N, C-alpha and C positions, 0 to 999 in steps of 0.2 A: 597241539597247540592251535593249529590254524582251524581245525574243525571247533574247538571250543570258543574261538572268536567269532565264527560265522554264526555258530548258535546263538551267541550272546546278541549279535546284531539282529538277527531274526526276532529274538525274545524282545528286544527294544522296538523294532517295528511293530510287533504285534501290539504292545502296550501303547504305543503311540497313535496308532490307528483307532484302537479301541477308545483312547481318551477322547480324541477329536470326533470320533462318531458319536461318543456319548454327549459330548457338548452339543453338537449339531442337532441330536433328537430333543435336548432340551429345551433349544431354542425354538422348536417346532411346536407351535400351538396346536396342532392337530394331534401330536403324541400325546401331550398333556391333558388335551380335552377327552379323547377316547380312551387313554390308558390311565387316567386318575379321576377326573371329574364326572365323567359319565358313569362310571360303576358307582361311584359315592352316591350320586343323585339317585340313581335307578334304584339301589338297595334302600336308601332313605324313604323314597316314596312309598315303595311297595311295604317297606317295614310300618310306616305310618297306616297305610290302609289295612293291615293285618291286625292293627290294634283297635279297630272299631267294633263295637258290640252290636248284638243282634238288636233291632228296634221295630215296634210295631206302630203303624200310623193310625190314629182313630180321629175321624172328623166330628166336629161339633156344631151344631147350627148357630149361627150368630145370635139368635133370639132365645138361647139358653141361658138360664142364670148360672153365671160363672163362679158365684160364690156357695153353690150347695154343696154338701160334704162330698158327694161322689167326685166331682170335678176337682175339687181342692185336694182330694186324696191321689187321684190319678197324676195331677201335676207334678207331685212329689216322686213318682216312679221313674226311674231313669231311662228305662227302656221303652217307655210310652211318649210317644210324640203326639200332641194334640193339635189338630188343624182346625181353625175356626173360620168358618165361611158360611155362605148362603146354603141352605138346603138343597136348593136346585143343582149348585156347583158340586155338593158332596155326592149327590146321587150320581152324577155323571162320572165323578171320580172313582167312585166304587164300581160302577159298571165297567170301566176301563181297567179295574185292578190297581189303580194308584194308591188307593188308601185300603186299609185293612178291615175297617168297620167304621159304622156311624152310629154315635151314641146322642140319644134324645132323653133329657131329663125333665121330667115336669112334676109340678106340685099337684097333688090331689085334692078333693075338697076340704079334706082335713089337713090344717096347715103343716101338721107334723110330719105329714107322709110325703113320699115321692113316688112317682112311676117312672121306671128306667126301661127304656126300649133300645136294644142294641141290635143293628142290623149288620151282619157280617158278610162278607164276599167269600165266594169258594175259589179264587184264583190261587191263593196260597194256603193250603190246609193247615200247615205249621203254624203261621202267623193267627190264622183263625182260632186254632185251638189256644195259643198264647193269650189272644184277647179274651176269650170266654174264661179262661182260668183267673186272669188278672181281675175282670170286672166282677165275677162272682165272687171273688175274695174280699175286694173291696165293699161291695154290698154286703156281705156276711158280717164284715167287721162293724161297718156304719150300723146294720140293724141291731146289733150288740149294744152299740152306744147309744141308740135312740130308743131302744126297746122300752125304757122306763117312761116314755112320753105317751105311749099308746099301747092299748091291749093287743092290737094287731101288729103285724109285721109292718114296720115303718116304711119299708121300701119294697115295691113289687117290681121284680126283675123279669122282663121278657127278652128272649132270643128269638131272632128270625134270620134266615139266610136267604140271599140272593144270588143270581148267577153273574159272575164277573168275568171280564176277558183277563186269560192268564197273561202275565208280562213276560215275554220270551227275550232272550239276549239279543236277538237279531233286530227286534224293535228299538233297543237302545243303542245298539253298535252301529247299524247302517247310517244314521244321520251322522255320527262321530266320524265314520269312513269317508262321508262326503266333505266334512270339514277339513279332515287330515288330508285329502286329495288336493283339496283347494290351497291350502296353506304351502303344502309342498311345491305344487306346481308354481305358485306365485313367487315363492322365495327361491327355492332351489334352482328352477329352471331360469328364472330372471337374473340372479346374480351370476351364476356360472356361464349362461348365455352371453351376458353382455361384456363379462370378463374376457372370454373367447374372442368376440368381435373386436374389443379393443386391442388385445395382443396381436391379432392377426391383421391389425388396421383396416379391417373392413369399414369400420365406422367412419374412419379418417378419409376413406375413398368416397364413401356416401356423402360426406359433407363438402366433397368438392363438386357435387352437382348442385342443383338450385333448391334440392329438398329441404324443407323446414325440419329442424331438430324435433319439434312436437310431434310431426307427422311420423318420424321413425318410432318414437316411444308409443305412439297410438298403435302403430302397426304391430309393435312387440306384444302390447297388451290384448290386441284383437287376436293375434294368433293363439296366444295362451287361453282366451276365452273360448275360443272354439274347441281347443283341446278339453277344457274344464267341462263344458256342455256335453262332450262325448263320453267323458269320464261319467259324469252325473247321471247321464241317462243310461249307461251300462249298469251303474251300480244299483239304479232303481229297477231295472228290468229283471236283473238277476236277483234282487231281493224279493220282488214282488212275485215273479213266476216260478222261482226256484224254492225260495225259503218262506213264501207267503207272507211278507212284509205287509203290515197293517197301514193302509192309506185311507183315512177316515172319509174324506170327501172323494174318493177315486181320482179322476183325471184332474179336477179342480186343485186337489192337494199336489198332484204331480206337477202341473203347472206352476203353482206355488213354490215348490222346492226348486225348480229350475230359475225362477225369479230371485230368490234368495242366493242361488250359487252365483249368479251374475253379479249381485252387489257384494256378496262376499269376496269374490275375486278381485274385483274393482278396489275394495278396501284392502286387501292382503298385497296388492302390487306395490302399495306405498312402502312396505316395508323391503320389498325387493330392490326397489328403485334406490331406496336409502343405502342398503349395504352394498348395492353394487358400485355405489359412488365413494365409499369408504376405502377400498382397496382395489388393486389391479393383479392380485396374486391369490391363486386358487388355494394354496396352502394356508393364507391367512384367512380367507374368506371362510373356509370349513368350519372351523370352531367357532367363529362370530355366528354364523348361521345356525349352528346347533345350539348355541346359547341363546338364541332368540325362540327357535322352534320346539326344542326338546322340554323345556318347562310347560309349554303350551299343550303338547301332545300328552303329558302325564298328568296335568294339573287340569285341563280344560274340560273334562268329561268325555274325553275321546273313547278311552277303553273301559272307564268305570265311572259310577256317578262321584259328582264332586262331594255329595252329602257323606261318602265314605272316608273323607279326609278329616283329621282333627279340627276341632272349632276354630283355633288360632290361624289355620291356614286357609279356612274356607273364603273369607273376604278377599284375599289374594287372589284365589283361583276364579272366583265368581267374576272379577273384573278384568281378566285377561281377553285379549281379542278374540281368540278362538272360543273362549267360554261364551261371549256373547252370541257367536253365530251358532254354536251347537245348541244353547238354550233355545234359540229363535226357532231353530229348524225342527227341535223335538216338540216345541208348543204346539205346531200345527200337524205332528205325526202322532207321537204318543200320548201326547194330552189332548189332542182333537180339539184345539183352541181356534177361534178365528185368526184370519191372518193379521188383524189390527193387534193382536196380543204381541206380536213381534216386533212392534214399533219402538218400545224403550230399548230393546236390545240392539236393533239396528242404529238407534241414536248413539248408543256407547260405542258401537262398531264405527260408526261415521266420524266419532270425536277422536278415536284412535287413528283412523286413517288419515284425518285432515292433519293431524300433527306429523305423522310420518310422511305425508307429501311435501309438507313446509320444510321439514328437515332434508328430505331428498332434494329439493330446489336449491338449498344451499350447500349441499356436498356433493352432488352429482358432477363427475367429470366425464369428458368425452374421449379423453386420451389417458 
């Protein structure tokens, strides 16, 4: 009887500890985030990416008559994306491997006839063949439709091929890794670093001295700036010398990337200071930080292009802070654009950072 009573007590103790341990875990936001929210978000994002269809990008000069039957038919084909721009811009894009072909449609002397010239790049052989097949089919069908107007073939089709630079994943991924490291250092390092200094009363002792609080925050930011510069230089050196990462203008592009990294860190630090002022507990800070950083890592073009996302999600992804930085940095690397092309994206990043610094000023606590 005594053994049975002892066993029952042990059994009650087991269930009591299990119950209160379960309640403690359900109240822990980190458990909720990493156990439930993170897997759901992760699966959802990559599930949406997997649903994107193959697409070919065909450039069309601005001075082309967009009402001609060739362009009109191509617009209706779902896997064809038409990019309208200046011919000089399209020439540059096809040489960089950013578009698959360039299509020029001109009227001949007979108003019923057209001359179609297609310049394809050889960076992506599969897409080149898709472009040739689609354009040939469109021209053949249009020839049949217009054959009653002229005794000759109404449309003259010519294909030409030019050498273009093959787009490698490292050319896309390396700028994303710079943005990844910047945001991680600015938020994770700042939030957990300041929480530790508060809990150990280091900040309180510092303020017993005549030091101004702004000097303290500036010093914190400067230390992270030094770390970020080392990270960026290391990433670039490995990318250039080991993986042959493409720097369009050599040292000038290298220095431009360093300048963008400095601006990016200053902008992202606002997020770190804001979240550091919301809590003094690491357990509460962890899910809050991931709620801000994880969507940006997944949606801001860090690991895969934003264009891979569904159309309804693209406007949101394009306007995230990290998206602005990643787009700006890729403009001067993979797109070989001048530094001035980054200004609209830096403006967007500046607006985000101004809002976060204002919120940080209202919420930051020293204790």
